[in-house]
N, C-alpha and C positions, 0 to 999 in steps of 0.2 A: 433823976436817980437810976444808976446803973446796977445790975446783980445778974448774977450767974443762975440759970433755969434749967433744973434737969428734968428731962422726958423720956419717958419709956415707950418704946415701940417694939411690942412683942418681946422677945427675950434679950433685946439689946435696950442699953441706955446711951442717950445724946445728951450734951450740952449745948446751951445756947446764950450768948450776951445779950443781955435786954437792956433797954434805957426807955424810961418814959418821957414822952413829950406832950405838953400842954396844947391842945390844937384848939381849944376853945375855953371861956372862961368856967365852963363846967365839965369838959371833957378832956381825959387823958389817955394818950395812944400810946401803946408799947411798940418797940421796934425790936425786931431780933435778928441776930446774925448766928448761922449754925457754927459751932466751934468743933463739933465731931464727937469720938466716944469719949475723949479727954480733953481736961481742962488745960489750955496752952500755958505757958509761964507767965509772969506778970509783964513782962517787956511786951510780949507779942499781945497780951491784953490791953495794954496802953495804946498800942498801935492801932487795934480794933475798934477802941473806943473814939479815936480819931476817925476812922474809916464810917462808923456808924454815924457819926454827925453828918458827913458828906454824903453819904447814901440813905440818908432818911428819905421815904417816898415821899413826893408831892402830894397834897390832898386833893385826889381826884375826885371830882364831883360826879358821884353815880346816880343815873336817872333812874335805872330799871333794877339794878342790884339791890337784893335784900341786906339792910343795915350790917347784920353781924356776918353775913357772907363777905361784904365787901370788907370789912375790917380783917378778916382772916385771910382774903387774898393779898391785902397789904402788908401783912405780918410775912406770908409766903414770899412776896417779892424782895422784902427787907432783908430775909434770911438769904435769898437767893443771890444778889448781888455782891455778897463776899467773894463767891468764886472768881478769882480774877480770870480765868479762860471760861468764863460762861458762854453756853451751858455746857459745854464738853464735860467738866469736871461736876458738874451739878445733877445730872441726871445718871440714872443706872447704864451700864456699857451695852446693854442689850436692848435699850429702848428703842432704836431704830428697827429693829427685827420686830418687836411687839406692834409698835405703830404700825408698821407695814403689813403685818399679819391680820390686825383688826380693821385696818382701813380696806383690805383687799376683801375681807371676808365678808363685811357689810354689803360690797357689791357681788357677792356671790361665788369669789374665789374659793374652790374646795380645798386648797392646801391647809394642813393643820398648823398650829405654831411651831411645833417641832420639825416638820417639814420646811416651813418658810426659814428656819434657823439653819437647816442643812444647806438649803440654797444660799443663803446670804453670809453665814459663817464659815461654812466648810465646802463650799462651793460644789455641792453634790445635788444632781437632781434625782430626787425621789422616784424609785420604780412605779410605774403605772401611773405618774401624773401627766396631764396634758403639758404639751410644750407652751401653750399660752399662759397656763397659770405660772409655770416656773418663768416666765419673761416678765409677768406681771410682778413677781416678787422681786426680781433683779431691778426691773424698772423703779420700784418702789423706793429702793434706798438710792437710786441714781438720782431721782426726782428730788428726794430729800436732801441731797447734798447740792445739789443744783439750787434750791431754793434757799439755802442757810448761805450760800456764797452770795447772794443778792443783797450788796449794802447799799442800794438806792431805794427809790420809793415805788409804790405801785404803777405800775403801766401795762398796758395791752401787750406790749412785746416780752415782758416778763410773764404774764399769763400765759401766752401762746407757747412759749418755750418751755414752761413747766408743764402744760399739757402736752406737749410734744414728748417730754421725758416719761410722762406717764405711760403714753401709750406707744411708743416706738416699737418696731418689729412685732406689733400685734395684728390681729384683725381689723383693728379700727381703721373706717375708710379715709378718715381726714385728719392727720396728725399735725398740731402746731398751727391750724387755722381754723377759724370760726365754721359752723356748720353751714350747709347749703340745704338745706330742708326742714321740715316742720318735725318736732319731736314732742313725745309725751313723757310724763314722768309716772314710771309703774306704781300704781297704789296712791296716787295724789290725783287730786282734782284739779291741781293749778295747770294751766296752759302757759307756757313759756311763749315768748315772742315769736314773730314770724322770723326768719332768717334775715330778710330784709331789713329789720330793725335792730338785729343784734349787735352790729359796730357801732352804732349810736348809742345804744343802751350800756355798751361796755365802756366806751370812752365816758359817758356820764357818769358811771360808777367809779371810775378812777378818778375823775375830777371832784365827785361828791367825797370820796374817801379823803383826798387832800384836805379838804375841809373838816371833816369829822375828827381826823387824827389829831386836832389840835384843841377837840373840845370834850371827846367822850373818853370815859374811863377805859383804858385797852381792853378789857373784857367785852364791854360793850360795843366797843368798835370791831373787835373779832366777829362777835355775833352778829353784828349788822352785815359786814362785809361777806360772811360766809353765806347769810340768807339771801342777801341782794345777788351773790355770785350764782347759788341753785336755782333763785327765781329766772334768771335770764338764761340760764343752761346753755352757754354759747358754744358747746361743743357736741359733736356726734358721740363721743364716748369719753369716760375720765373726768366727768364734772365732779360728781362727789369726792373722788380720790384728790383732785386738783384743789377744791375747796377746802379739804382738811389741811391741806401742805400750807395753804396761804393762810389758814387759821393760825396755825402754829408759826408761821413766819412772822406775823403780826405779834404774837405774844412774846417770843423772843427778843423780837426787835423793840419790846417794850419792858424788856429783863424780866418777864415772868418764864419760868421753867415750861416747857413743852407739855402738850396733854393728848392724853389716846381716848378716843371714842370708842370705848369696846363693844364688841359686837354683840355681848351679850345685853347692853345698853340700846340696841338698835331701836326698838318700837319708842322708848323715851326720846331717843334723838331725833325719829321721824315725826313725832308730837310736836316737838318744840320746832321743827323746821315748818310744819304745818300753821303752826299758830304766827310764824314769821309771814308765811302766806298771806294770811289774814290781817297784815299789819301789826301784829303784836310781837316784838322782839324780846320782850322782857322773860318770858320763857325759856328760850334760848339762851340768854344772856346767864340766867341763873344756873341752868343746865350745865352750862360749859364751866361756871364758877364752882360748883359743886364737885364736877368731875377733878378739875386741879386740887382743890383742897384735899379731897378724899385721896388722892394719888400720890400726894406727897406728904400725908400726915398718917395715913393708914399704911404701912409698910407691908402689911402682911396679906394685902389685896392681891389677887393673881388672876389671871384670866385663862380659859381653856378653849 
């Protein structure tokens, strides 16, 4: 059975086309397609009914995600796939600015959100800001564009080039290649592998990803890869920013909208990573899922 559902987000009203699918003898699942602020004509709705049948998400088996959260995420994915030029038309136009600001701020970049917008949208370097801070903002957008242009699979070459875009023209000593010295992670007890072991571990990570992508729920896949990457810590700088770019690359590749890890959630983010260091990927998978659901259903949420 299909019907029109009305939802209020702040002062705005939006409509969804909803259809129920029986996924087991005792369970019915609703799939939603976003219609916008007005209900389209009957002819368009008929087209969308055909589309909803084609785009109904496959029943991913989620090992770590909470049941209700997994269902909300599938509703989110089902709504997102209607955008024919996904994700460009499915996300706010300032998304890359906000993503870049938050990802850089987590690593200590002092630019504010407004200053980041001046750099990326208006091509203006704010007075009194350091050169590296401005370059990191520009690099953030360049790296985002590079990642989203990759239609292939995960590879060492892709990861190295992505880190190069993150760190180019900065003080980072090694850009686009693995580190050649031992590193530590500030505030963490985790000790990354020796630089001699990094190439082998990165090759193994890419091979394991190829196997897991056919089995894991995409949110759990993104969470696992993020955690494994930061454990290896393959580069001298830019590991966190590169990890968050790869995470979003996986989400979009699996037709989920992209996510921002807000700097205000930095402590919860780090706690979830530490759980992953201890071998438990469940906290990070659920943290990531909650961020996605919150950002695309609570339109009033903003970051400072």
